[in-house]
mmCIF file of the N, C-alpha and C atoms, coordinates in Angstrom:
data_MODEL
# 
_entry.id   MODEL 
# 
loop_
_atom_site.group_PDB 
_atom_site.id 
_atom_site.type_symbol 
_atom_site.label_atom_id 
_atom_site.label_alt_id 
_atom_site.label_comp_id 
_atom_site.label_asym_id 
_atom_site.label_entity_id 
_atom_site.label_seq_id 
_atom_site.pdbx_PDB_ins_code 
_atom_site.Cartn_x 
_atom_site.Cartn_y 
_atom_site.Cartn_z 
_atom_site.occupancy 
_atom_site.B_iso_or_equiv 
_atom_site.pdbx_formal_charge 
_atom_site.auth_seq_id 
_atom_site.auth_comp_id 
_atom_site.auth_asym_id 
_atom_site.auth_atom_id 
_atom_site.pdbx_PDB_model_num 
ATOM 1   N N  . UNK A 1 1  ? 149.923 179.031 73.798  1.00 0.00 ? 1  UNK A N  1 
ATOM 2   C CA . UNK A 1 1  ? 149.068 179.582 74.664  1.00 0.00 ? 1  UNK A CA 1 
ATOM 3   C C  . UNK A 1 1  ? 150.040 179.656 76.073  1.00 0.00 ? 1  UNK A C  1 
ATOM 4   N N  . UNK A 1 2  ? 149.662 180.898 76.850  1.00 0.00 ? 2  UNK A N  1 
ATOM 5   C CA . UNK A 1 2  ? 150.193 181.052 78.068  1.00 0.00 ? 2  UNK A CA 1 
ATOM 6   C C  . UNK A 1 2  ? 149.773 180.264 79.249  1.00 0.00 ? 2  UNK A C  1 
ATOM 7   N N  . UNK A 1 3  ? 150.713 179.929 80.073  1.00 0.00 ? 3  UNK A N  1 
ATOM 8   C CA . UNK A 1 3  ? 150.496 179.017 81.179  1.00 0.00 ? 3  UNK A CA 1 
ATOM 9   C C  . UNK A 1 3  ? 150.935 179.883 82.409  1.00 0.00 ? 3  UNK A C  1 
ATOM 10  N N  . UNK A 1 4  ? 149.870 180.020 83.384  1.00 0.00 ? 4  UNK A N  1 
ATOM 11  C CA . UNK A 1 4  ? 150.046 180.951 84.592  1.00 0.00 ? 4  UNK A CA 1 
ATOM 12  C C  . UNK A 1 4  ? 149.808 180.320 85.661  1.00 0.00 ? 4  UNK A C  1 
ATOM 13  N N  . UNK A 1 5  ? 150.450 180.379 86.789  1.00 0.00 ? 5  UNK A N  1 
ATOM 14  C CA . UNK A 1 5  ? 150.341 179.785 88.148  1.00 0.00 ? 5  UNK A CA 1 
ATOM 15  C C  . UNK A 1 5  ? 150.096 180.805 89.199  1.00 0.00 ? 5  UNK A C  1 
ATOM 16  N N  . UNK A 1 6  ? 148.939 180.841 89.896  1.00 0.00 ? 6  UNK A N  1 
ATOM 17  C CA . UNK A 1 6  ? 149.045 181.677 91.203  1.00 0.00 ? 6  UNK A CA 1 
ATOM 18  C C  . UNK A 1 6  ? 149.429 180.862 92.331  1.00 0.00 ? 6  UNK A C  1 
ATOM 19  N N  . UNK A 1 7  ? 150.259 181.497 93.181  1.00 0.00 ? 7  UNK A N  1 
ATOM 20  C CA . UNK A 1 7  ? 150.600 180.615 94.508  1.00 0.00 ? 7  UNK A CA 1 
ATOM 21  C C  . UNK A 1 7  ? 150.125 181.278 95.712  1.00 0.00 ? 7  UNK A C  1 
ATOM 22  N N  . UNK A 1 8  ? 149.998 180.619 96.645  1.00 0.00 ? 8  UNK A N  1 
ATOM 23  C CA . UNK A 1 8  ? 149.250 180.815 97.932  1.00 0.00 ? 8  UNK A CA 1 
ATOM 24  C C  . UNK A 1 8  ? 150.495 181.089 98.874  1.00 0.00 ? 8  UNK A C  1 
ATOM 25  N N  . UNK A 1 9  ? 150.646 182.474 99.324  1.00 0.00 ? 9  UNK A N  1 
ATOM 26  C CA . UNK A 1 9  ? 151.781 182.538 100.170 1.00 0.00 ? 9  UNK A CA 1 
ATOM 27  C C  . UNK A 1 9  ? 151.402 183.390 101.375 1.00 0.00 ? 9  UNK A C  1 
ATOM 28  N N  . UNK A 1 10 ? 152.238 183.280 102.363 1.00 0.00 ? 10 UNK A N  1 
ATOM 29  C CA . UNK A 1 10 ? 152.325 184.220 103.634 1.00 0.00 ? 10 UNK A CA 1 
ATOM 30  C C  . UNK A 1 10 ? 152.900 185.572 103.237 1.00 0.00 ? 10 UNK A C  1 
ATOM 31  N N  . UNK A 1 11 ? 151.727 186.655 103.677 1.00 0.00 ? 11 UNK A N  1 
ATOM 32  C CA . UNK A 1 11 ? 151.934 187.996 103.248 1.00 0.00 ? 11 UNK A CA 1 
ATOM 33  C C  . UNK A 1 11 ? 151.174 189.059 104.262 1.00 0.00 ? 11 UNK A C  1 
ATOM 34  N N  . UNK A 1 12 ? 152.089 190.110 104.905 1.00 0.00 ? 12 UNK A N  1 
ATOM 35  C CA . UNK A 1 12 ? 151.592 191.003 105.577 1.00 0.00 ? 12 UNK A CA 1 
ATOM 36  C C  . UNK A 1 12 ? 150.804 190.709 106.532 1.00 0.00 ? 12 UNK A C  1 
ATOM 37  N N  . UNK A 1 13 ? 151.252 189.444 107.509 1.00 0.00 ? 13 UNK A N  1 
ATOM 38  C CA . UNK A 1 13 ? 150.614 188.926 108.511 1.00 0.00 ? 13 UNK A CA 1 
ATOM 39  C C  . UNK A 1 13 ? 149.480 188.103 108.058 1.00 0.00 ? 13 UNK A C  1 
ATOM 40  N N  . UNK A 1 14 ? 149.086 187.618 107.057 1.00 0.00 ? 14 UNK A N  1 
ATOM 41  C CA . UNK A 1 14 ? 148.024 186.779 106.597 1.00 0.00 ? 14 UNK A CA 1 
ATOM 42  C C  . UNK A 1 14 ? 148.511 186.223 105.400 1.00 0.00 ? 14 UNK A C  1 
ATOM 43  N N  . UNK A 1 15 ? 147.642 185.951 104.314 1.00 0.00 ? 15 UNK A N  1 
ATOM 44  C CA . UNK A 1 15 ? 147.695 185.266 103.198 1.00 0.00 ? 15 UNK A CA 1 
ATOM 45  C C  . UNK A 1 15 ? 147.488 185.830 102.195 1.00 0.00 ? 15 UNK A C  1 
ATOM 46  N N  . UNK A 1 16 ? 148.072 185.596 100.920 1.00 0.00 ? 16 UNK A N  1 
ATOM 47  C CA . UNK A 1 16 ? 147.695 186.244 99.808  1.00 0.00 ? 16 UNK A CA 1 
ATOM 48  C C  . UNK A 1 16 ? 147.748 185.229 98.773  1.00 0.00 ? 16 UNK A C  1 
ATOM 49  N N  . UNK A 1 17 ? 147.561 185.577 97.339  1.00 0.00 ? 17 UNK A N  1 
ATOM 50  C CA . UNK A 1 17 ? 148.051 184.780 96.263  1.00 0.00 ? 17 UNK A CA 1 
ATOM 51  C C  . UNK A 1 17 ? 148.794 185.708 95.403  1.00 0.00 ? 17 UNK A C  1 
ATOM 52  N N  . UNK A 1 18 ? 149.875 185.149 94.676  1.00 0.00 ? 18 UNK A N  1 
ATOM 53  C CA . UNK A 1 18 ? 150.929 185.686 93.782  1.00 0.00 ? 18 UNK A CA 1 
ATOM 54  C C  . UNK A 1 18 ? 151.047 185.175 92.637  1.00 0.00 ? 18 UNK A C  1 
ATOM 55  N N  . UNK A 1 19 ? 151.207 186.087 91.622  1.00 0.00 ? 19 UNK A N  1 
ATOM 56  C CA . UNK A 1 19 ? 151.311 185.923 90.119  1.00 0.00 ? 19 UNK A CA 1 
ATOM 57  C C  . UNK A 1 19 ? 152.674 186.567 89.778  1.00 0.00 ? 19 UNK A C  1 
ATOM 58  N N  . UNK A 1 20 ? 153.741 185.691 89.536  1.00 0.00 ? 20 UNK A N  1 
ATOM 59  C CA . UNK A 1 20 ? 155.012 186.725 89.214  1.00 0.00 ? 20 UNK A CA 1 
ATOM 60  C C  . UNK A 1 20 ? 155.523 187.075 90.669  1.00 0.00 ? 20 UNK A C  1 
ATOM 61  N N  . UNK A 1 21 ? 155.688 188.633 90.424  1.00 0.00 ? 21 UNK A N  1 
ATOM 62  C CA . UNK A 1 21 ? 155.999 189.364 91.695  1.00 0.00 ? 21 UNK A CA 1 
ATOM 63  C C  . UNK A 1 21 ? 154.962 190.218 92.161  1.00 0.00 ? 21 UNK A C  1 
ATOM 64  N N  . UNK A 1 22 ? 153.564 189.911 91.882  1.00 0.00 ? 22 UNK A N  1 
ATOM 65  C CA . UNK A 1 22 ? 152.629 190.576 92.153  1.00 0.00 ? 22 UNK A CA 1 
ATOM 66  C C  . UNK A 1 22 ? 151.631 190.066 93.240  1.00 0.00 ? 22 UNK A C  1 
ATOM 67  N N  . UNK A 1 23 ? 151.412 190.745 94.416  1.00 0.00 ? 23 UNK A N  1 
ATOM 68  C CA . UNK A 1 23 ? 150.635 189.964 95.526  1.00 0.00 ? 23 UNK A CA 1 
ATOM 69  C C  . UNK A 1 23 ? 149.217 190.626 95.411  1.00 0.00 ? 23 UNK A C  1 
ATOM 70  N N  . UNK A 1 24 ? 148.282 189.802 95.834  1.00 0.00 ? 24 UNK A N  1 
ATOM 71  C CA . UNK A 1 24 ? 146.906 189.961 95.693  1.00 0.00 ? 24 UNK A CA 1 
ATOM 72  C C  . UNK A 1 24 ? 146.746 191.046 97.350  1.00 0.00 ? 24 UNK A C  1 
ATOM 73  N N  . UNK A 1 25 ? 145.459 191.138 97.478  1.00 0.00 ? 25 UNK A N  1 
ATOM 74  C CA . UNK A 1 25 ? 145.070 191.776 98.935  1.00 0.00 ? 25 UNK A CA 1 
ATOM 75  C C  . UNK A 1 25 ? 145.355 190.547 99.928  1.00 0.00 ? 25 UNK A C  1 
ATOM 76  N N  . UNK A 1 26 ? 145.755 190.949 101.087 1.00 0.00 ? 26 UNK A N  1 
ATOM 77  C CA . UNK A 1 26 ? 145.810 189.879 102.315 1.00 0.00 ? 26 UNK A CA 1 
ATOM 78  C C  . UNK A 1 26 ? 144.461 189.383 102.627 1.00 0.00 ? 26 UNK A C  1 
ATOM 79  N N  . UNK A 1 27 ? 144.598 188.186 102.958 1.00 0.00 ? 27 UNK A N  1 
ATOM 80  C CA . UNK A 1 27 ? 143.226 187.299 103.234 1.00 0.00 ? 27 UNK A CA 1 
ATOM 81  C C  . UNK A 1 27 ? 143.771 186.965 104.964 1.00 0.00 ? 27 UNK A C  1 
ATOM 82  N N  . UNK A 1 28 ? 142.405 186.576 105.761 1.00 0.00 ? 28 UNK A N  1 
ATOM 83  C CA . UNK A 1 28 ? 142.973 186.410 107.036 1.00 0.00 ? 28 UNK A CA 1 
ATOM 84  C C  . UNK A 1 28 ? 143.294 184.708 107.169 1.00 0.00 ? 28 UNK A C  1 
ATOM 85  N N  . UNK A 1 29 ? 143.074 183.967 106.184 1.00 0.00 ? 29 UNK A N  1 
ATOM 86  C CA . UNK A 1 29 ? 143.421 182.466 106.202 1.00 0.00 ? 29 UNK A CA 1 
ATOM 87  C C  . UNK A 1 29 ? 143.934 182.026 104.832 1.00 0.00 ? 29 UNK A C  1 
ATOM 88  N N  . UNK A 1 30 ? 144.642 181.008 104.891 1.00 0.00 ? 30 UNK A N  1 
ATOM 89  C CA . UNK A 1 30 ? 144.981 180.372 103.862 1.00 0.00 ? 30 UNK A CA 1 
ATOM 90  C C  . UNK A 1 30 ? 143.848 179.851 103.025 1.00 0.00 ? 30 UNK A C  1 
ATOM 91  N N  . UNK A 1 31 ? 142.907 179.163 103.167 1.00 0.00 ? 31 UNK A N  1 
ATOM 92  C CA . UNK A 1 31 ? 141.661 178.844 102.960 1.00 0.00 ? 31 UNK A CA 1 
ATOM 93  C C  . UNK A 1 31 ? 141.063 180.124 102.055 1.00 0.00 ? 31 UNK A C  1 
ATOM 94  N N  . UNK A 1 32 ? 141.041 181.175 102.600 1.00 0.00 ? 32 UNK A N  1 
ATOM 95  C CA . UNK A 1 32 ? 140.372 182.511 101.753 1.00 0.00 ? 32 UNK A CA 1 
ATOM 96  C C  . UNK A 1 32 ? 141.223 182.894 100.783 1.00 0.00 ? 32 UNK A C  1 
ATOM 97  N N  . UNK A 1 33 ? 142.623 182.604 100.668 1.00 0.00 ? 33 UNK A N  1 
ATOM 98  C CA . UNK A 1 33 ? 143.399 183.087 99.748  1.00 0.00 ? 33 UNK A CA 1 
ATOM 99  C C  . UNK A 1 33 ? 143.406 182.029 98.636  1.00 0.00 ? 33 UNK A C  1 
ATOM 100 N N  . UNK A 1 34 ? 143.250 181.046 98.979  1.00 0.00 ? 34 UNK A N  1 
ATOM 101 C CA . UNK A 1 34 ? 143.027 179.823 97.957  1.00 0.00 ? 34 UNK A CA 1 
ATOM 102 C C  . UNK A 1 34 ? 141.904 180.025 97.363  1.00 0.00 ? 34 UNK A C  1 
ATOM 103 N N  . UNK A 1 35 ? 140.687 180.075 97.977  1.00 0.00 ? 35 UNK A N  1 
ATOM 104 C CA . UNK A 1 35 ? 139.446 180.623 97.045  1.00 0.00 ? 35 UNK A CA 1 
ATOM 105 C C  . UNK A 1 35 ? 139.428 181.596 96.411  1.00 0.00 ? 35 UNK A C  1 
ATOM 106 N N  . UNK A 1 36 ? 140.288 182.854 96.628  1.00 0.00 ? 36 UNK A N  1 
ATOM 107 C CA . UNK A 1 36 ? 140.253 183.921 95.909  1.00 0.00 ? 36 UNK A CA 1 
ATOM 108 C C  . UNK A 1 36 ? 141.057 183.710 94.483  1.00 0.00 ? 36 UNK A C  1 
ATOM 109 N N  . UNK A 1 37 ? 142.218 182.899 94.942  1.00 0.00 ? 37 UNK A N  1 
ATOM 110 C CA . UNK A 1 37 ? 142.898 182.573 93.713  1.00 0.00 ? 37 UNK A CA 1 
ATOM 111 C C  . UNK A 1 37 ? 142.249 181.554 92.723  1.00 0.00 ? 37 UNK A C  1 
ATOM 112 N N  . UNK A 1 38 ? 141.472 180.597 93.289  1.00 0.00 ? 38 UNK A N  1 
ATOM 113 C CA . UNK A 1 38 ? 140.773 179.955 92.400  1.00 0.00 ? 38 UNK A CA 1 
ATOM 114 C C  . UNK A 1 38 ? 139.938 180.670 91.503  1.00 0.00 ? 38 UNK A C  1 
ATOM 115 N N  . UNK A 1 39 ? 139.263 181.536 92.139  1.00 0.00 ? 39 UNK A N  1 
ATOM 116 C CA . UNK A 1 39 ? 138.174 182.369 91.429  1.00 0.00 ? 39 UNK A CA 1 
ATOM 117 C C  . UNK A 1 39 ? 139.008 183.204 90.342  1.00 0.00 ? 39 UNK A C  1 
ATOM 118 N N  . UNK A 1 40 ? 140.179 184.025 90.732  1.00 0.00 ? 40 UNK A N  1 
ATOM 119 C CA . UNK A 1 40 ? 140.823 184.762 89.930  1.00 0.00 ? 40 UNK A CA 1 
ATOM 120 C C  . UNK A 1 40 ? 141.414 183.747 88.677  1.00 0.00 ? 40 UNK A C  1 
ATOM 121 N N  . UNK A 1 41 ? 141.980 182.604 88.894  1.00 0.00 ? 41 UNK A N  1 
ATOM 122 C CA . UNK A 1 41 ? 142.415 181.876 87.885  1.00 0.00 ? 41 UNK A CA 1 
ATOM 123 C C  . UNK A 1 41 ? 141.177 181.538 86.910  1.00 0.00 ? 41 UNK A C  1 
ATOM 124 N N  . UNK A 1 42 ? 140.112 181.213 87.432  1.00 0.00 ? 42 UNK A N  1 
ATOM 125 C CA . UNK A 1 42 ? 138.787 181.027 86.604  1.00 0.00 ? 42 UNK A CA 1 
ATOM 126 C C  . UNK A 1 42 ? 138.407 181.896 85.764  1.00 0.00 ? 42 UNK A C  1 
ATOM 127 N N  . UNK A 1 43 ? 138.334 183.146 86.349  1.00 0.00 ? 43 UNK A N  1 
ATOM 128 C CA . UNK A 1 43 ? 138.273 184.269 85.476  1.00 0.00 ? 43 UNK A CA 1 
ATOM 129 C C  . UNK A 1 43 ? 139.223 184.510 84.327  1.00 0.00 ? 43 UNK A C  1 
ATOM 130 N N  . UNK A 1 44 ? 140.343 184.040 84.631  1.00 0.00 ? 44 UNK A N  1 
ATOM 131 C CA . UNK A 1 44 ? 141.155 184.222 83.471  1.00 0.00 ? 44 UNK A CA 1 
ATOM 132 C C  . UNK A 1 44 ? 141.063 183.497 82.381  1.00 0.00 ? 44 UNK A C  1 
ATOM 133 N N  . UNK A 1 45 ? 140.398 182.299 82.705  1.00 0.00 ? 45 UNK A N  1 
ATOM 134 C CA . UNK A 1 45 ? 140.163 181.415 81.505  1.00 0.00 ? 45 UNK A CA 1 
ATOM 135 C C  . UNK A 1 45 ? 138.883 181.791 80.641  1.00 0.00 ? 45 UNK A C  1 
ATOM 136 N N  . UNK A 1 46 ? 138.137 182.707 81.117  1.00 0.00 ? 46 UNK A N  1 
ATOM 137 C CA . UNK A 1 46 ? 136.771 182.974 80.471  1.00 0.00 ? 46 UNK A CA 1 
ATOM 138 C C  . UNK A 1 46 ? 137.142 183.824 79.084  1.00 0.00 ? 46 UNK A C  1 
ATOM 139 N N  . UNK A 1 47 ? 136.728 183.072 77.901  1.00 0.00 ? 47 UNK A N  1 
ATOM 140 C CA . UNK A 1 47 ? 136.836 183.662 76.546  1.00 0.00 ? 47 UNK A CA 1 
ATOM 141 C C  . UNK A 1 47 ? 135.818 184.718 76.424  1.00 0.00 ? 47 UNK A C  1 
ATOM 142 N N  . UNK A 1 48 ? 135.610 185.701 75.459  1.00 0.00 ? 48 UNK A N  1 
ATOM 143 C CA . UNK A 1 48 ? 134.561 186.198 75.068  1.00 0.00 ? 48 UNK A CA 1 
ATOM 144 C C  . UNK A 1 48 ? 134.961 186.466 73.423  1.00 0.00 ? 48 UNK A C  1 
ATOM 145 N N  . UNK A 1 49 ? 133.813 187.153 72.808  1.00 0.00 ? 49 UNK A N  1 
ATOM 146 C CA . UNK A 1 49 ? 133.939 187.238 71.555  1.00 0.00 ? 49 UNK A CA 1 
ATOM 147 C C  . UNK A 1 49 ? 134.666 188.744 71.196  1.00 0.00 ? 49 UNK A C  1 
ATOM 148 N N  . UNK A 1 50 ? 135.099 189.717 72.097  1.00 0.00 ? 50 UNK A N  1 
ATOM 149 C CA . UNK A 1 50 ? 135.595 190.888 71.795  1.00 0.00 ? 50 UNK A CA 1 
ATOM 150 C C  . UNK A 1 50 ? 136.891 191.052 72.223  1.00 0.00 ? 50 UNK A C  1 
ATOM 151 N N  . UNK A 1 51 ? 137.691 191.976 71.626  1.00 0.00 ? 51 UNK A N  1 
ATOM 152 C CA . UNK A 1 51 ? 139.054 192.136 71.945  1.00 0.00 ? 51 UNK A CA 1 
ATOM 153 C C  . UNK A 1 51 ? 138.991 193.344 72.907  1.00 0.00 ? 51 UNK A C  1 
ATOM 154 N N  . UNK A 1 52 ? 140.293 193.307 73.515  1.00 0.00 ? 52 UNK A N  1 
ATOM 155 C CA . UNK A 1 52 ? 140.249 194.067 74.872  1.00 0.00 ? 52 UNK A CA 1 
ATOM 156 C C  . UNK A 1 52 ? 141.635 194.501 75.013  1.00 0.00 ? 52 UNK A C  1 
ATOM 157 N N  . UNK A 1 53 ? 141.569 196.215 75.163  1.00 0.00 ? 53 UNK A N  1 
ATOM 158 C CA . UNK A 1 53 ? 142.790 196.799 75.524  1.00 0.00 ? 53 UNK A CA 1 
ATOM 159 C C  . UNK A 1 53 ? 143.447 196.656 76.738  1.00 0.00 ? 53 UNK A C  1 
ATOM 160 N N  . UNK A 1 54 ? 144.544 196.395 76.922  1.00 0.00 ? 54 UNK A N  1 
ATOM 161 C CA . UNK A 1 54 ? 145.262 196.373 78.247  1.00 0.00 ? 54 UNK A CA 1 
ATOM 162 C C  . UNK A 1 54 ? 146.542 197.446 78.439  1.00 0.00 ? 54 UNK A C  1 
ATOM 163 N N  . UNK A 1 55 ? 146.648 197.994 79.392  1.00 0.00 ? 55 UNK A N  1 
ATOM 164 C CA . UNK A 1 55 ? 147.493 198.997 79.834  1.00 0.00 ? 55 UNK A CA 1 
ATOM 165 C C  . UNK A 1 55 ? 148.108 198.493 81.098  1.00 0.00 ? 55 UNK A C  1 
ATOM 166 N N  . UNK A 1 56 ? 149.404 198.269 81.162  1.00 0.00 ? 56 UNK A N  1 
ATOM 167 C CA . UNK A 1 56 ? 150.430 197.951 82.273  1.00 0.00 ? 56 UNK A CA 1 
ATOM 168 C C  . UNK A 1 56 ? 151.718 198.433 82.458  1.00 0.00 ? 56 UNK A C  1 
ATOM 169 N N  . UNK A 1 57 ? 152.093 198.422 83.451  1.00 0.00 ? 57 UNK A N  1 
ATOM 170 C CA . UNK A 1 57 ? 153.597 199.154 83.683  1.00 0.00 ? 57 UNK A CA 1 
ATOM 171 C C  . UNK A 1 57 ? 154.473 197.779 83.932  1.00 0.00 ? 57 UNK A C  1 
ATOM 172 N N  . UNK A 1 58 ? 155.616 197.898 83.285  1.00 0.00 ? 58 UNK A N  1 
ATOM 173 C CA . UNK A 1 58 ? 156.578 196.888 83.535  1.00 0.00 ? 58 UNK A CA 1 
ATOM 174 C C  . UNK A 1 58 ? 157.451 197.088 84.716  1.00 0.00 ? 58 UNK A C  1 
ATOM 175 N N  . UNK A 1 59 ? 158.296 196.178 84.958  1.00 0.00 ? 59 UNK A N  1 
ATOM 176 C CA . UNK A 1 59 ? 159.370 196.265 86.024  1.00 0.00 ? 59 UNK A CA 1 
ATOM 177 C C  . UNK A 1 59 ? 160.257 197.420 85.993  1.00 0.00 ? 59 UNK A C  1 
ATOM 178 N N  . UNK A 1 60 ? 160.401 198.303 84.988  1.00 0.00 ? 60 UNK A N  1 
ATOM 179 C CA . UNK A 1 60 ? 161.281 199.369 84.697  1.00 0.00 ? 60 UNK A CA 1 
ATOM 180 C C  . UNK A 1 60 ? 160.470 200.553 84.624  1.00 0.00 ? 60 UNK A C  1 
ATOM 181 N N  . UNK A 1 61 ? 158.970 200.572 85.097  1.00 0.00 ? 61 UNK A N  1 
ATOM 182 C CA . UNK A 1 61 ? 158.377 201.573 85.222  1.00 0.00 ? 61 UNK A CA 1 
ATOM 183 C C  . UNK A 1 61 ? 157.902 202.025 83.841  1.00 0.00 ? 61 UNK A C  1 
ATOM 184 N N  . UNK A 1 62 ? 157.913 201.446 82.687  1.00 0.00 ? 62 UNK A N  1 
ATOM 185 C CA . UNK A 1 62 ? 157.414 202.137 81.536  1.00 0.00 ? 62 UNK A CA 1 
ATOM 186 C C  . UNK A 1 62 ? 155.950 201.390 81.250  1.00 0.00 ? 62 UNK A C  1 
ATOM 187 N N  . UNK A 1 63 ? 155.044 202.263 80.740  1.00 0.00 ? 63 UNK A N  1 
ATOM 188 C CA . UNK A 1 63 ? 153.686 201.713 80.465  1.00 0.00 ? 63 UNK A CA 1 
ATOM 189 C C  . UNK A 1 63 ? 153.682 201.258 79.191  1.00 0.00 ? 63 UNK A C  1 
ATOM 190 N N  . UNK A 1 64 ? 152.849 200.408 78.974  1.00 0.00 ? 64 UNK A N  1 
ATOM 191 C CA . UNK A 1 64 ? 152.556 199.579 77.508  1.00 0.00 ? 64 UNK A CA 1 
ATOM 192 C C  . UNK A 1 64 ? 150.952 199.557 77.457  1.00 0.00 ? 64 UNK A C  1 
ATOM 193 N N  . UNK A 1 65 ? 150.799 199.571 76.129  1.00 0.00 ? 65 UNK A N  1 
ATOM 194 C CA . UNK A 1 65 ? 149.325 199.391 75.765  1.00 0.00 ? 65 UNK A CA 1 
ATOM 195 C C  . UNK A 1 65 ? 149.306 198.301 74.685  1.00 0.00 ? 65 UNK A C  1 
ATOM 196 N N  . UNK A 1 66 ? 148.390 197.088 74.696  1.00 0.00 ? 66 UNK A N  1 
ATOM 197 C CA . UNK A 1 66 ? 148.381 196.152 73.832  1.00 0.00 ? 66 UNK A CA 1 
ATOM 198 C C  . UNK A 1 66 ? 146.711 195.598 73.676  1.00 0.00 ? 66 UNK A C  1 
ATOM 199 N N  . UNK A 1 67 ? 146.604 195.200 73.022  1.00 0.00 ? 67 UNK A N  1 
ATOM 200 C CA . UNK A 1 67 ? 145.377 194.639 72.296  1.00 0.00 ? 67 UNK A CA 1 
ATOM 201 C C  . UNK A 1 67 ? 145.400 193.030 72.583  1.00 0.00 ? 67 UNK A C  1 
ATOM 202 N N  . UNK A 1 68 ? 144.505 192.765 73.603  1.00 0.00 ? 68 UNK A N  1 
ATOM 203 C CA . UNK A 1 68 ? 144.373 191.129 73.875  1.00 0.00 ? 68 UNK A CA 1 
ATOM 204 C C  . UNK A 1 68 ? 143.104 190.449 73.031  1.00 0.00 ? 68 UNK A C  1 
ATOM 205 N N  . UNK A 1 69 ? 143.178 189.492 72.210  1.00 0.00 ? 69 UNK A N  1 
ATOM 206 C CA . UNK A 1 69 ? 142.119 188.875 71.730  1.00 0.00 ? 69 UNK A CA 1 
ATOM 207 C C  . UNK A 1 69 ? 141.101 188.206 72.370  1.00 0.00 ? 69 UNK A C  1 
ATOM 208 N N  . UNK A 1 70 ? 140.018 188.115 72.514  1.00 0.00 ? 70 UNK A N  1 
ATOM 209 C CA . UNK A 1 70 ? 138.935 187.565 73.426  1.00 0.00 ? 70 UNK A CA 1 
ATOM 210 C C  . UNK A 1 70 ? 139.158 186.318 73.679  1.00 0.00 ? 70 UNK A C  1 
ATOM 211 N N  . UNK A 1 71 ? 139.476 185.561 72.608  1.00 0.00 ? 71 UNK A N  1 
ATOM 212 C CA . UNK A 1 71 ? 139.581 183.988 72.681  1.00 0.00 ? 71 UNK A CA 1 
ATOM 213 C C  . UNK A 1 71 ? 141.067 183.483 73.087  1.00 0.00 ? 71 UNK A C  1 
ATOM 214 N N  . UNK A 1 72 ? 141.895 184.361 73.418  1.00 0.00 ? 72 UNK A N  1 
ATOM 215 C CA . UNK A 1 72 ? 143.467 183.980 73.724  1.00 0.00 ? 72 UNK A CA 1 
ATOM 216 C C  . UNK A 1 72 ? 143.336 184.123 75.126  1.00 0.00 ? 72 UNK A C  1 
ATOM 217 N N  . UNK A 1 73 ? 142.993 183.038 75.709  1.00 0.00 ? 73 UNK A N  1 
ATOM 218 C CA . UNK A 1 73 ? 143.268 182.799 77.257  1.00 0.00 ? 73 UNK A CA 1 
ATOM 219 C C  . UNK A 1 73 ? 144.088 182.070 77.804  1.00 0.00 ? 73 UNK A C  1 
ATOM 220 N N  . UNK A 1 74 ? 144.657 182.095 78.802  1.00 0.00 ? 74 UNK A N  1 
ATOM 221 C CA . UNK A 1 74 ? 145.855 181.506 79.266  1.00 0.00 ? 74 UNK A CA 1 
ATOM 222 C C  . UNK A 1 74 ? 145.274 179.961 80.075  1.00 0.00 ? 74 UNK A C  1 
ATOM 223 N N  . UNK A 1 75 ? 146.154 179.034 80.154  1.00 0.00 ? 75 UNK A N  1 
ATOM 224 C CA . UNK A 1 75 ? 146.026 177.918 81.028  1.00 0.00 ? 75 UNK A CA 1 
ATOM 225 C C  . UNK A 1 75 ? 146.438 178.323 82.409  1.00 0.00 ? 75 UNK A C  1 
ATOM 226 N N  . UNK A 1 76 ? 145.715 178.315 83.643  1.00 0.00 ? 76 UNK A N  1 
ATOM 227 C CA . UNK A 1 76 ? 145.859 178.679 84.872  1.00 0.00 ? 76 UNK A CA 1 
ATOM 228 C C  . UNK A 1 76 ? 145.992 177.413 85.804  1.00 0.00 ? 76 UNK A C  1 
ATOM 229 N N  . UNK A 1 77 ? 146.740 177.660 86.932  1.00 0.00 ? 77 UNK A N  1 
ATOM 230 C CA . UNK A 1 77 ? 146.966 176.772 87.870  1.00 0.00 ? 77 UNK A CA 1 
ATOM 231 C C  . UNK A 1 77 ? 146.986 177.491 89.202  1.00 0.00 ? 77 UNK A C  1 
ATOM 232 N N  . UNK A 1 78 ? 146.722 176.936 90.357  1.00 0.00 ? 78 UNK A N  1 
ATOM 233 C CA . UNK A 1 78 ? 146.767 177.473 91.763  1.00 0.00 ? 78 UNK A CA 1 
ATOM 234 C C  . UNK A 1 78 ? 147.474 176.616 92.590  1.00 0.00 ? 78 UNK A C  1 
ATOM 235 N N  . UNK A 1 79 ? 148.693 177.042 93.129  1.00 0.00 ? 79 UNK A N  1 
ATOM 236 C CA . UNK A 1 79 ? 149.567 176.141 93.937  1.00 0.00 ? 79 UNK A CA 1 
ATOM 237 C C  . UNK A 1 79 ? 149.699 176.420 95.261  1.00 0.00 ? 79 UNK A C  1 
ATOM 238 N N  . UNK A 1 80 ? 149.824 175.709 96.419  1.00 0.00 ? 80 UNK A N  1 
ATOM 239 C CA . UNK A 1 80 ? 150.030 176.103 97.650  1.00 0.00 ? 80 UNK A CA 1 
ATOM 240 C C  . UNK A 1 80 ? 148.689 175.789 98.273  1.00 0.00 ? 80 UNK A C  1 
# 
């Protein structure tokens, strides 16, 4: 199972949560960013009965399409 961590960081004159090299939108306070990160982390853990198509761009600018099984959910953490 995948293990992911959202990290709260200062960003663009405010606060954001970050997953890998990707930042969320900017929030006016640390607490607002923390609340949003906890909500995002919780949504990542919700399983369902259907498979979902995923399309994403990698760090080299290539696009990928994958199928994610609905019950294959990551373990999530929020740090910061």
